[in-house]
C-alpha positions as CSV (number, residue, x, y, z in Angstrom):
1,N,0.0,0.0,0.0
2,E,3.0,2.3,0.4
3,A,3.5,2.6,-3.3
4,L,-0.1,3.7,-3.8
5,R,0.2,6.2,-0.9
6,R,3.3,7.8,-2.5
7,R,1.5,8.0,-5.8
8,Y,-1.6,9.6,-4.2
9,I,0.6,12.2,-2.3
10,Q,2.4,13.1,-5.6
11,N,-0.9,13.6,-7.4
12,A,-2.3,15.7,-4.5
13,S,0.5,18.1,-4.8
14,V,-0.4,18.9,-8.4
15,K,-4.1,18.4,-8.6
16,K,-7.1,19.6,-6.6
17,E,-8.1,17.2,-3.8
18,H,-11.8,16.4,-3.2
19,M,-13.4,14.8,-0.1
20,Q,-16.6,12.8,0.4
21,R,-18.1,11.2,3.4
22,G,-20.6,8.4,3.2
23,V,-21.0,4.6,3.0
24,A,-18.6,2.2,1.5
25,Y,-19.7,-1.2,0.2
26,W,-17.8,-4.5,-0.3
27,Q,-19.2,-7.8,-1.3
28,K,-18.5,-10.1,1.6
29,E,-19.4,-13.3,-0.2
30,G,-17.2,-12.5,-3.2
31,K,-13.8,-14.1,-3.9
32,Q,-11.0,-12.5,-1.8
33,D,-7.9,-11.4,-3.5
34,S,-4.9,-9.2,-2.5
35,E,-5.7,-6.4,-4.9
36,L,-6.5,-2.9,-3.6
37,Y,-9.1,-1.4,-5.9
38,A,-12.2,0.7,-5.9
39,L,-15.2,1.8,-8.0
40,H,-16.1,5.4,-7.7
41,R,-18.6,7.7,-9.4
42,T,-16.4,10.7,-10.2
43,A,-12.8,9.9,-9.5
44,P,-10.7,9.5,-12.6
45,I,-10.2,5.9,-13.7
46,N,-6.6,4.6,-12.9
47,S,-6.3,7.3,-10.2
48,I,-5.7,6.6,-6.5
49,V,-8.3,7.2,-3.8
50,A,-7.6,7.4,-0.1
51,V,-10.4,5.6,1.9
52,T,-10.4,6.2,5.6
53,N,-12.4,4.3,8.3
54,P,-12.7,7.0,11.0
55,M,-13.8,4.4,13.6
56,K,-10.7,2.3,13.3
57,K,-8.4,5.3,12.2
58,R,-7.1,3.3,9.2
59,T,-6.5,4.5,5.7
60,V,-6.1,2.4,2.6
61,Y,-5.1,3.7,-0.8
62,A,-6.8,1.9,-3.7
63,K,-6.7,2.2,-7.5
64,V,-10.0,3.2,-9.2
65,I,-10.7,0.6,-11.8
66,G,-14.1,1.8,-13.0
67,R,-17.3,3.6,-12.4
68,M,-20.0,2.4,-10.0
69,P,-23.1,1.3,-11.9
70,E,-25.9,3.8,-11.1
71,T,-28.7,1.2,-11.0
72,V,-26.9,-1.3,-8.7
73,Y,-25.8,0.9,-5.8
74,G,-27.9,3.6,-4.1
75,D,-27.0,7.3,-3.8
76,N,-25.8,6.7,-0.3
77,I,-22.9,4.5,-1.4
78,V,-19.9,6.7,-2.2
79,V,-17.3,3.9,-3.0
80,V,-17.2,0.2,-3.6
81,V,-13.9,-1.4,-2.4
82,S,-12.3,-4.8,-2.9
83,G,-12.4,-7.4,-0.1
84,S,-8.8,-6.9,0.8
85,A,-9.2,-3.1,1.1
86,A,-12.2,-3.6,3.3
87,K,-10.3,-6.1,5.5
88,M,-7.4,-3.6,5.8
89,L,-9.9,-0.9,6.9
90,G,-11.3,-3.2,9.6
91,A,-14.7,-3.5,8.1
92,I,-17.0,-6.0,9.7
93,D,-20.3,-5.4,7.8
94,S,-20.6,-5.1,4.0
95,K,-21.6,-1.4,4.4
96,F,-19.5,0.9,6.6
97,Y,-18.9,4.6,7.0
98,V,-15.8,6.1,5.3
99,Q,-14.2,9.3,4.2
100,V,-12.9,9.3,0.7
101,R,-10.3,11.7,-0.7
102,Y,-9.3,11.8,-4.4
103,T,-7.6,14.1,-6.8
104,K,-9.0,15.5,-10.0
């Protein structure tokens, strides 16, 4: 995760940083892999997002691999994260509160 963190900090020094608060979602029943990725509505694809779980005070940097389908997730879901990202954030339930920062 260190390499993604450095890439995020580098981008944040040149581009404008945006922040959102809301609910993150991960599919608990899905296959677990070691990739750190996310789906987001407005962050540029192939950019890095910083997802923070304020309850656990943990931050994970994940690569945006695509857009969230509008019809699948409600308006309250701000980011969909991979299983490994959710585990690193200390998520117990499939939906949990997060703060998301990204550059654009």
